[in-house]
Gaussian input, Z-matrix of N, CA and C with variables (Angstrom, degrees):
# hf/3-21g

backbone

0 1
 N
 C     1     B1
 C     2     B2     1     A1
 N     3     B3     2     A2     1     D1
 C     4     B4     3     A3     2     D2
 C     5     B5     4     A4     3     D3
 N     6     B6     5     A5     4     D4
 C     7     B7     6     A6     5     D5
 C     8     B8     7     A7     6     D6
 N     9     B9     8     A8     7     D7
 C    10    B10     9     A9     8     D8
 C    11    B11    10    A10     9     D9
 N    12    B12    11    A11    10    D10
 C    13    B13    12    A12    11    D11
 C    14    B14    13    A13    12    D12
 N    15    B15    14    A14    13    D13
 C    16    B16    15    A15    14    D14
 C    17    B17    16    A16    15    D15
 N    18    B18    17    A17    16    D16
 C    19    B19    18    A18    17    D17
 C    20    B20    19    A19    18    D18
 N    21    B21    20    A20    19    D19
 C    22    B22    21    A21    20    D20
 C    23    B23    22    A22    21    D21
 N    24    B24    23    A23    22    D22
 C    25    B25    24    A24    23    D23
 C    26    B26    25    A25    24    D24
 N    27    B27    26    A26    25    D25
 C    28    B28    27    A27    26    D26
 C    29    B29    28    A28    27    D27
 N    30    B30    29    A29    28    D28
 C    31    B31    30    A30    29    D29
 C    32    B32    31    A31    30    D30
 N    33    B33    32    A32    31    D31
 C    34    B34    33    A33    32    D32
 C    35    B35    34    A34    33    D33
 N    36    B36    35    A35    34    D34
 C    37    B37    36    A36    35    D35
 C    38    B38    37    A37    36    D36
 N    39    B39    38    A38    37    D37
 C    40    B40    39    A39    38    D38
 C    41    B41    40    A40    39    D39
 N    42    B42    41    A41    40    D40
 C    43    B43    42    A42    41    D41
 C    44    B44    43    A43    42    D42
 N    45    B45    44    A44    43    D43
 C    46    B46    45    A45    44    D44
 C    47    B47    46    A46    45    D45
 N    48    B48    47    A47    46    D46
 C    49    B49    48    A48    47    D47
 C    50    B50    49    A49    48    D48
 N    51    B51    50    A50    49    D49
 C    52    B52    51    A51    50    D50
 C    53    B53    52    A52    51    D51
 N    54    B54    53    A53    52    D52
 C    55    B55    54    A54    53    D53
 C    56    B56    55    A55    54    D54
 N    57    B57    56    A56    55    D55
 C    58    B58    57    A57    56    D56
 C    59    B59    58    A58    57    D57
 N    60    B60    59    A59    58    D58
 C    61    B61    60    A60    59    D59
 C    62    B62    61    A61    60    D60
 N    63    B63    62    A62    61    D61
 C    64    B64    63    A63    62    D62
 C    65    B65    64    A64    63    D63
 N    66    B66    65    A65    64    D64
 C    67    B67    66    A66    65    D65
 C    68    B68    67    A67    66    D66
 N    69    B69    68    A68    67    D67
 C    70    B70    69    A69    68    D68
 C    71    B71    70    A70    69    D69
 N    72    B72    71    A71    70    D70
 C    73    B73    72    A72    71    D71
 C    74    B74    73    A73    72    D72
 N    75    B75    74    A74    73    D73
 C    76    B76    75    A75    74    D74
 C    77    B77    76    A76    75    D75
 N    78    B78    77    A77    76    D76
 C    79    B79    78    A78    77    D77
 C    80    B80    79    A79    78    D78
 N    81    B81    80    A80    79    D79
 C    82    B82    81    A81    80    D80
 C    83    B83    82    A82    81    D81
 N    84    B84    83    A83    82    D82
 C    85    B85    84    A84    83    D83
 C    86    B86    85    A85    84    D84
 N    87    B87    86    A86    85    D85
 C    88    B88    87    A87    86    D86
 C    89    B89    88    A88    87    D87
 N    90    B90    89    A89    88    D88
 C    91    B91    90    A90    89    D89
 C    92    B92    91    A91    90    D90
 N    93    B93    92    A92    91    D91
 C    94    B94    93    A93    92    D92
 C    95    B95    94    A94    93    D93
 N    96    B96    95    A95    94    D94
 C    97    B97    96    A96    95    D95
 C    98    B98    97    A97    96    D96
 N    99    B99    98    A98    97    D97
 C   100   B100    99    A99    98    D98
 C   101   B101   100   A100    99    D99
 N   102   B102   101   A101   100   D100
 C   103   B103   102   A102   101   D101
 C   104   B104   103   A103   102   D102
 N   105   B105   104   A104   103   D103
 C   106   B106   105   A105   104   D104
 C   107   B107   106   A106   105   D105
 N   108   B108   107   A107   106   D106
 C   109   B109   108   A108   107   D107
 C   110   B110   109   A109   108   D108
 N   111   B111   110   A110   109   D109
 C   112   B112   111   A111   110   D110
 C   113   B113   112   A112   111   D111
 N   114   B114   113   A113   112   D112
 C   115   B115   114   A114   113   D113
 C   116   B116   115   A115   114   D114
 N   117   B117   116   A116   115   D115
 C   118   B118   117   A117   116   D116
 C   119   B119   118   A118   117   D117
 N   120   B120   119   A119   118   D118
 C   121   B121   120   A120   119   D119
 C   122   B122   121   A121   120   D120
 N   123   B123   122   A122   121   D121
 C   124   B124   123   A123   122   D122
 C   125   B125   124   A124   123   D123
 N   126   B126   125   A125   124   D124
 C   127   B127   126   A126   125   D125
 C   128   B128   127   A127   126   D126
 N   129   B129   128   A128   127   D127
 C   130   B130   129   A129   128   D128
 C   131   B131   130   A130   129   D129
 N   132   B132   131   A131   130   D130
 C   133   B133   132   A132   131   D131
 C   134   B134   133   A133   132   D132
 N   135   B135   134   A134   133   D133
 C   136   B136   135   A135   134   D134
 C   137   B137   136   A136   135   D135
 N   138   B138   137   A137   136   D136
 C   139   B139   138   A138   137   D137
 C   140   B140   139   A139   138   D138
 N   141   B141   140   A140   139   D139
 C   142   B142   141   A141   140   D140
 C   143   B143   142   A142   141   D141
 N   144   B144   143   A143   142   D142
 C   145   B145   144   A144   143   D143
 C   146   B146   145   A145   144   D144
 N   147   B147   146   A146   145   D145
 C   148   B148   147   A147   146   D146
 C   149   B149   148   A148   147   D147
 N   150   B150   149   A149   148   D148
 C   151   B151   150   A150   149   D149
 C   152   B152   151   A151   150   D150
 N   153   B153   152   A152   151   D151
 C   154   B154   153   A153   152   D152
 C   155   B155   154   A154   153   D153
 N   156   B156   155   A155   154   D154
 C   157   B157   156   A156   155   D155
 C   158   B158   157   A157   156   D156
 N   159   B159   158   A158   157   D157
 C   160   B160   159   A159   158   D158
 C   161   B161   160   A160   159   D159
 N   162   B162   161   A161   160   D160
 C   163   B163   162   A162   161   D161
 C   164   B164   163   A163   162   D162
 N   165   B165   164   A164   163   D163
 C   166   B166   165   A165   164   D164
 C   167   B167   166   A166   165   D165
 N   168   B168   167   A167   166   D166
 C   169   B169   168   A168   167   D167
 C   170   B170   169   A169   168   D168
 N   171   B171   170   A170   169   D169
 C   172   B172   171   A171   170   D170
 C   173   B173   172   A172   171   D171
 N   174   B174   173   A173   172   D172
 C   175   B175   174   A174   173   D173
 C   176   B176   175   A175   174   D174
 N   177   B177   176   A176   175   D175
 C   178   B178   177   A177   176   D176
 C   179   B179   178   A178   177   D177
 N   180   B180   179   A179   178   D178
 C   181   B181   180   A180   179   D179
 C   182   B182   181   A181   180   D180
 N   183   B183   182   A182   181   D181
 C   184   B184   183   A183   182   D182
 C   185   B185   184   A184   183   D183
 N   186   B186   185   A185   184   D184
 C   187   B187   186   A186   185   D185
 C   188   B188   187   A187   186   D186
 N   189   B189   188   A188   187   D187
 C   190   B190   189   A189   188   D188
 C   191   B191   190   A190   189   D189
 N   192   B192   191   A191   190   D190
 C   193   B193   192   A192   191   D191
 C   194   B194   193   A193   192   D192
 N   195   B195   194   A194   193   D193
 C   196   B196   195   A195   194   D194
 C   197   B197   196   A196   195   D195
 N   198   B198   197   A197   196   D196
 C   199   B199   198   A198   197   D197
 C   200   B200   199   A199   198   D198
 N   201   B201   200   A200   199   D199
 C   202   B202   201   A201   200   D200
 C   203   B203   202   A202   201   D201
 N   204   B204   203   A203   202   D202
 C   205   B205   204   A204   203   D203
 C   206   B206   205   A205   204   D204
 N   207   B207   206   A206   205   D205
 C   208   B208   207   A207   206   D206
 C   209   B209   208   A208   207   D207
 N   210   B210   209   A209   208   D208
 C   211   B211   210   A210   209   D209
 C   212   B212   211   A211   210   D210
 N   213   B213   212   A212   211   D211
 C   214   B214   213   A213   212   D212
 C   215   B215   214   A214   213   D213
 N   216   B216   215   A215   214   D214
 C   217   B217   216   A216   215   D215
 C   218   B218   217   A217   216   D216
 N   219   B219   218   A218   217   D217
 C   220   B220   219   A219   218   D218
 C   221   B221   220   A220   219   D219
 N   222   B222   221   A221   220   D220
 C   223   B223   222   A222   221   D221
 C   224   B224   223   A223   222   D222
 N   225   B225   224   A224   223   D223
 C   226   B226   225   A225   224   D224
 C   227   B227   226   A226   225   D225
 N   228   B228   227   A227   226   D226
 C   229   B229   228   A228   227   D227
 C   230   B230   229   A229   228   D228
 N   231   B231   230   A230   229   D229
 C   232   B232   231   A231   230   D230
 C   233   B233   232   A232   231   D231
 N   234   B234   233   A233   232   D232
 C   235   B235   234   A234   233   D233
 C   236   B236   235   A235   234   D234
 N   237   B237   236   A236   235   D235
 C   238   B238   237   A237   236   D236
 C   239   B239   238   A238   237   D237
 N   240   B240   239   A239   238   D238
 C   241   B241   240   A240   239   D239
 C   242   B242   241   A241   240   D240
 N   243   B243   242   A242   241   D241
 C   244   B244   243   A243   242   D242
 C   245   B245   244   A244   243   D243
 N   246   B246   245   A245   244   D244
 C   247   B247   246   A246   245   D245
 C   248   B248   247   A247   246   D246
 N   249   B249   248   A248   247   D247
 C   250   B250   249   A249   248   D248
 C   251   B251   250   A250   249   D249
 N   252   B252   251   A251   250   D250
 C   253   B253   252   A252   251   D251
 C   254   B254   253   A253   252   D252
 N   255   B255   254   A254   253   D253
 C   256   B256   255   A255   254   D254
 C   257   B257   256   A256   255   D255
 N   258   B258   257   A257   256   D256
 C   259   B259   258   A258   257   D257
 C   260   B260   259   A259   258   D258
 N   261   B261   260   A260   259   D259
 C   262   B262   261   A261   260   D260
 C   263   B263   262   A262   261   D261
 N   264   B264   263   A263   262   D262
 C   265   B265   264   A264   263   D263
 C   266   B266   265   A265   264   D264

   B1=1.4393
   B2=1.5296
   B3=1.3204
   B4=1.4561
   B5=1.5301
   B6=1.3245
   B7=1.4641
   B8=1.5292
   B9=1.3321
   B10=1.4618
   B11=1.5238
   B12=1.3299
   B13=1.4605
   B14=1.5247
   B15=1.3272
   B16=1.4574
   B17=1.5241
   B18=1.3196
   B19=1.4588
   B20=1.5260
   B21=1.3274
   B22=1.4662
   B23=1.5277
   B24=1.3247
   B25=1.4643
   B26=1.5230
   B27=1.3236
   B28=1.4658
   B29=1.5202
   B30=1.3449
   B31=1.4611
   B32=1.5250
   B33=1.3419
   B34=1.4664
   B35=1.5197
   B36=1.3156
   B37=1.4595
   B38=1.5250
   B39=1.3200
   B40=1.4630
   B41=1.5258
   B42=1.3377
   B43=1.4641
   B44=1.5237
   B45=1.3284
   B46=1.4636
   B47=1.5116
   B48=1.3164
   B49=1.4682
   B50=1.5158
   B51=1.3267
   B52=1.4535
   B53=1.5155
   B54=1.3069
   B55=1.4593
   B56=1.5166
   B57=1.3139
   B58=1.4646
   B59=1.5250
   B60=1.3157
   B61=1.4466
   B62=1.5137
   B63=1.3243
   B64=1.4530
   B65=1.5251
   B66=1.3237
   B67=1.4574
   B68=1.5268
   B69=1.3227
   B70=1.4576
   B71=1.5234
   B72=1.3053
   B73=1.4663
   B74=1.5170
   B75=1.3290
   B76=1.4607
   B77=1.5106
   B78=1.3218
   B79=1.4593
   B80=1.5241
   B81=1.3390
   B82=1.4626
   B83=1.5219
   B84=1.3213
   B85=1.4698
   B86=1.5301
   B87=1.3524
   B88=1.4712
   B89=1.5245
   B90=1.3331
   B91=1.4705
   B92=1.5238
   B93=1.3165
   B94=1.4674
   B95=1.5243
   B96=1.3277
   B97=1.4599
   B98=1.5286
   B99=1.3242
   B100=1.4637
   B101=1.5293
   B102=1.3297
   B103=1.4637
   B104=1.5263
   B105=1.3275
   B106=1.4603
   B107=1.5198
   B108=1.3318
   B109=1.4641
   B110=1.5232
   B111=1.3228
   B112=1.4594
   B113=1.5201
   B114=1.3265
   B115=1.4631
   B116=1.5278
   B117=1.3416
   B118=1.4618
   B119=1.5272
   B120=1.3187
   B121=1.4586
   B122=1.5322
   B123=1.3371
   B124=1.4674
   B125=1.5330
   B126=1.3058
   B127=1.4638
   B128=1.5317
   B129=1.3274
   B130=1.4664
   B131=1.5312
   B132=1.3335
   B133=1.4631
   B134=1.5304
   B135=1.3095
   B136=1.4583
   B137=1.5201
   B138=1.3056
   B139=1.4670
   B140=1.5308
   B141=1.3181
   B142=1.4664
   B143=1.5313
   B144=1.3420
   B145=1.4635
   B146=1.5218
   B147=1.3179
   B148=1.4699
   B149=1.5286
   B150=1.3213
   B151=1.4651
   B152=1.5213
   B153=1.3351
   B154=1.4597
   B155=1.5264
   B156=1.3339
   B157=1.4691
   B158=1.5317
   B159=1.3373
   B160=1.4629
   B161=1.5165
   B162=1.3236
   B163=1.4640
   B164=1.5303
   B165=1.3274
   B166=1.4689
   B167=1.5316
   B168=1.3238
   B169=1.4632
   B170=1.5356
   B171=1.3411
   B172=1.4683
   B173=1.5271
   B174=1.3183
   B175=1.4666
   B176=1.5267
   B177=1.3221
   B178=1.4755
   B179=1.5206
   B180=1.3297
   B181=1.4719
   B182=1.5261
   B183=1.3420
   B184=1.4727
   B185=1.5207
   B186=1.3299
   B187=1.4622
   B188=1.5259
   B189=1.3254
   B190=1.4716
   B191=1.5253
   B192=1.3249
   B193=1.4582
   B194=1.5261
   B195=1.3059
   B196=1.4578
   B197=1.5231
   B198=1.3374
   B199=1.4652
   B200=1.5214
   B201=1.3320
   B202=1.4752
   B203=1.5335
   B204=1.3291
   B205=1.4668
   B206=1.5248
   B207=1.3254
   B208=1.4639
   B209=1.5283
   B210=1.3148
   B211=1.4613
   B212=1.5248
   B213=1.3273
   B214=1.4598
   B215=1.5177
   B216=1.3174
   B217=1.4657
   B218=1.5161
   B219=1.3389
   B220=1.4652
   B221=1.5192
   B222=1.3490
   B223=1.4677
   B224=1.5206
   B225=1.3200
   B226=1.4644
   B227=1.5199
   B228=1.3185
   B229=1.4620
   B230=1.5158
   B231=1.3295
   B232=1.4641
   B233=1.5191
   B234=1.3181
   B235=1.4595
   B236=1.5208
   B237=1.3028
   B238=1.4672
   B239=1.5203
   B240=1.3442
   B241=1.4658
   B242=1.5256
   B243=1.3526
   B244=1.4613
   B245=1.5242
   B246=1.3347
   B247=1.4695
   B248=1.5307
   B249=1.3459
   B250=1.4573
   B251=1.5332
   B252=1.3356
   B253=1.4582
   B254=1.5266
   B255=1.3201
   B256=1.4660
   B257=1.5201
   B258=1.3374
   B259=1.4586
   B260=1.5212
   B261=1.3256
   B262=1.4645
   B263=1.5281
   B264=1.3494
   B265=1.4636
   B266=1.5106
   A1=112.48
   A2=117.52
   A3=120.93
   A4=108.59
   A5=116.67
   A6=125.95
   A7=114.12
   A8=118.22
   A9=121.38
   A10=108.17
   A11=116.23
   A12=119.85
   A13=109.42
   A14=115.74
   A15=123.91
   A16=105.70
   A17=117.43
   A18=122.05
   A19=107.90
   A20=118.08
   A21=121.50
   A22=112.34
   A23=116.73
   A24=120.92
   A25=111.13
   A26=115.42
   A27=121.86
   A28=107.51
   A29=115.90
   A30=120.86
   A31=109.14
   A32=116.14
   A33=120.72
   A34=113.71
   A35=117.67
   A36=119.47
   A37=108.98
   A38=116.16
   A39=119.98
   A40=107.77
   A41=116.19
   A42=119.50
   A43=113.11
   A44=117.02
   A45=117.88
   A46=112.86
   A47=113.84
   A48=122.01
   A49=106.84
   A50=116.40
   A51=120.45
   A52=111.24
   A53=115.14
   A54=121.61
   A55=112.12
   A56=116.65
   A57=117.77
   A58=114.12
   A59=117.95
   A60=118.12
   A61=114.25
   A62=114.04
   A63=122.48
   A64=108.45
   A65=116.81
   A66=121.73
   A67=108.89
   A68=114.85
   A69=121.94
   A70=110.11
   A71=115.29
   A72=121.52
   A73=105.45
   A74=116.59
   A75=121.54
   A76=110.44
   A77=116.39
   A78=122.14
   A79=107.84
   A80=115.79
   A81=121.31
   A82=109.90
   A83=116.65
   A84=120.01
   A85=113.25
   A86=117.20
   A87=119.52
   A88=113.63
   A89=116.72
   A90=119.35
   A91=108.54
   A92=116.78
   A93=120.48
   A94=113.86
   A95=117.60
   A96=120.10
   A97=112.01
   A98=117.11
   A99=121.53
   A100=108.01
   A101=115.52
   A102=122.21
   A103=109.02
   A104=115.97
   A105=122.37
   A106=109.44
   A107=115.00
   A108=121.37
   A109=106.61
   A110=116.53
   A111=121.06
   A112=108.37
   A113=115.02
   A114=120.66
   A115=107.77
   A116=115.71
   A117=122.44
   A118=108.09
   A119=116.42
   A120=122.03
   A121=109.53
   A122=116.84
   A123=120.70
   A124=109.38
   A125=116.12
   A126=122.54
   A127=113.45
   A128=117.42
   A129=119.01
   A130=112.51
   A131=118.05
   A132=121.27
   A133=112.26
   A134=117.19
   A135=121.89
   A136=114.12
   A137=117.51
   A138=120.65
   A139=112.22
   A140=117.16
   A141=121.93
   A142=108.98
   A143=116.99
   A144=121.53
   A145=112.34
   A146=117.51
   A147=120.62
   A148=110.56
   A149=116.84
   A150=120.25
   A151=110.56
   A152=117.59
   A153=120.99
   A154=111.86
   A155=116.86
   A156=119.93
   A157=110.22
   A158=116.67
   A159=121.33
   A160=111.92
   A161=117.10
   A162=121.94
   A163=110.33
   A164=116.18
   A165=119.90
   A166=110.63
   A167=116.22
   A168=120.63
   A169=110.29
   A170=116.38
   A171=120.85
   A172=110.70
   A173=117.35
   A174=121.03
   A175=111.04
   A176=117.81
   A177=120.10
   A178=110.57
   A179=116.71
   A180=120.83
   A181=110.22
   A182=116.78
   A183=120.19
   A184=112.40
   A185=116.96
   A186=119.87
   A187=111.99
   A188=117.10
   A189=121.36
   A190=112.96
   A191=117.08
   A192=120.65
   A193=111.04
   A194=114.95
   A195=120.69
   A196=107.37
   A197=114.90
   A198=120.55
   A199=107.49
   A200=117.86
   A201=119.77
   A202=114.38
   A203=118.09
   A204=120.98
   A205=113.42
   A206=117.26
   A207=121.59
   A208=107.81
   A209=116.20
   A210=120.69
   A211=108.47
   A212=116.24
   A213=120.90
   A214=112.38
   A215=114.93
   A216=122.66
   A217=109.16
   A218=116.89
   A219=120.86
   A220=112.65
   A221=117.35
   A222=118.43
   A223=110.64
   A224=114.62
   A225=122.60
   A226=105.92
   A227=116.81
   A228=121.40
   A229=108.45
   A230=115.01
   A231=120.58
   A232=106.89
   A233=115.25
   A234=121.78
   A235=108.94
   A236=116.07
   A237=119.52
   A238=111.73
   A239=116.92
   A240=121.75
   A241=113.56
   A242=117.40
   A243=121.31
   A244=108.20
   A245=117.37
   A246=120.48
   A247=110.63
   A248=117.57
   A249=120.77
   A250=111.77
   A251=115.44
   A252=120.92
   A253=109.94
   A254=115.07
   A255=121.57
   A256=107.26
   A257=115.59
   A258=119.90
   A259=107.09
   A260=115.01
   A261=122.94
   A262=109.93
   A263=115.55
   A264=117.89
   A265=111.18
   D1=-8.20
   D2=178.27
   D3=-54.98
   D4=138.83
   D5=-178.37
   D6=75.62
   D7=0.73
   D8=174.29
   D9=-71.86
   D10=142.02
   D11=176.85
   D12=-96.60
   D13=128.19
   D14=175.29
   D15=-120.34
   D16=115.48
   D17=-176.39
   D18=55.61
   D19=-123.53
   D20=-178.65
   D21=-98.97
   D22=19.00
   D23=-174.72
   D24=-125.16
   D25=146.80
   D26=174.82
   D27=-109.37
   D28=133.92
   D29=179.61
   D30=-74.15
   D31=127.29
   D32=-176.13
   D33=-109.12
   D34=-37.61
   D35=-174.25
   D36=-157.17
   D37=137.16
   D38=174.67
   D39=-76.91
   D40=128.98
   D41=-177.65
   D42=-118.33
   D43=-3.65
   D44=178.91
   D45=-178.55
   D46=169.68
   D47=-179.68
   D48=-139.44
   D49=134.60
   D50=179.66
   D51=-127.38
   D52=-172.64
   D53=-177.22
   D54=-61.18
   D55=-41.91
   D56=-176.55
   D57=-120.52
   D58=13.62
   D59=176.47
   D60=-176.62
   D61=175.07
   D62=176.43
   D63=-109.87
   D64=147.43
   D65=-178.86
   D66=-112.62
   D67=132.55
   D68=-178.35
   D69=-124.15
   D70=154.38
   D71=169.42
   D72=-81.99
   D73=125.83
   D74=179.03
   D75=-115.70
   D76=141.26
   D77=179.71
   D78=-123.18
   D79=133.64
   D80=-179.02
   D81=-58.55
   D82=139.32
   D83=-174.97
   D84=-69.73
   D85=-19.64
   D86=-179.35
   D87=-110.70
   D88=-5.28
   D89=-178.92
   D90=-152.90
   D91=102.57
   D92=-174.50
   D93=-71.46
   D94=-0.21
   D95=174.11
   D96=-90.84
   D97=-8.25
   D98=175.67
   D99=-92.78
   D100=102.46
   D101=-174.75
   D102=-116.24
   D103=136.64
   D104=-179.74
   D105=-135.22
   D106=170.63
   D107=168.57
   D108=-103.88
   D109=136.85
   D110=-179.64
   D111=-124.45
   D112=117.26
   D113=178.08
   D114=-95.47
   D115=115.83
   D116=179.88
   D117=-98.97
   D118=124.12
   D119=-179.55
   D120=-68.55
   D121=139.47
   D122=175.88
   D123=-56.79
   D124=137.42
   D125=-174.45
   D126=-53.93
   D127=-37.72
   D128=-176.71
   D129=-68.11
   D130=-15.32
   D131=177.97
   D132=-92.70
   D133=-11.19
   D134=-175.13
   D135=-61.51
   D136=-26.60
   D137=-178.16
   D138=-104.17
   D139=5.50
   D140=179.88
   D141=-86.24
   D142=103.13
   D143=-175.51
   D144=-57.64
   D145=-43.31
   D146=-179.80
   D147=-62.39
   D148=-41.36
   D149=178.00
   D150=-63.30
   D151=-46.68
   D152=-178.51
   D153=-64.09
   D154=-37.32
   D155=175.62
   D156=-61.88
   D157=-43.22
   D158=177.59
   D159=-64.39
   D160=-38.31
   D161=178.57
   D162=-63.68
   D163=-44.92
   D164=177.90
   D165=-60.49
   D166=-42.65
   D167=179.11
   D168=-62.22
   D169=-45.52
   D170=178.32
   D171=-58.50
   D172=-42.45
   D173=-179.29
   D174=-66.57
   D175=-39.59
   D176=177.33
   D177=-62.04
   D178=-41.48
   D179=178.97
   D180=-66.56
   D181=-48.47
   D182=179.74
   D183=-59.37
   D184=-34.17
   D185=-177.45
   D186=-66.38
   D187=-19.11
   D188=-178.84
   D189=-96.08
   D190=-8.38
   D191=-176.64
   D192=-93.66
   D193=136.08
   D194=175.89
   D195=-138.60
   D196=106.15
   D197=-177.60
   D198=-154.76
   D199=142.01
   D200=-177.73
   D201=-63.08
   D202=-18.86
   D203=-179.63
   D204=-99.78
   D205=8.02
   D206=179.02
   D207=-120.93
   D208=129.92
   D209=177.42
   D210=-63.87
   D211=131.64
   D212=-178.22
   D213=-75.78
   D214=138.73
   D215=177.65
   D216=-87.39
   D217=136.99
   D218=177.85
   D219=-114.46
   D220=-43.15
   D221=-174.67
   D222=-165.98
   D223=154.34
   D224=170.19
   D225=-113.99
   D226=123.90
   D227=-177.74
   D228=-113.01
   D229=117.31
   D230=176.74
   D231=-120.10
   D232=121.32
   D233=-174.09
   D234=-144.85
   D235=153.74
   D236=176.01
   D237=-78.09
   D238=-10.95
   D239=-177.49
   D240=-80.95
   D241=-20.80
   D242=-176.49
   D243=-160.02
   D244=165.03
   D245=177.73
   D246=-61.96
   D247=159.44
   D248=177.54
   D249=-54.60
   D250=148.76
   D251=-177.27
   D252=-140.15
   D253=139.63
   D254=173.13
   D255=-104.33
   D256=129.07
   D257=176.36
   D258=-101.21
   D259=122.54
   D260=-174.62
   D261=-124.11
   D262=155.70
   D263=-179.89
   D264=-69.94

């Protein structure tokens, strides 16, 4: 997935793996100083309606939280071109 574009970001390096996805370092396509973490959902979960409903709920909750010990939520990207992705600070 390296060099894949998700929203306005290009995936540069895989930085982790979790239960339901992989996390990549993403860099804005027009400004390489804008760096984010992008969690890409595992492909086999992309068609699981219950999982996607839970993901949307998690993103709504994260979008309301502001705390120095919680990673900030920026966007949920759902596209037919790639599995769902969460863009995080």
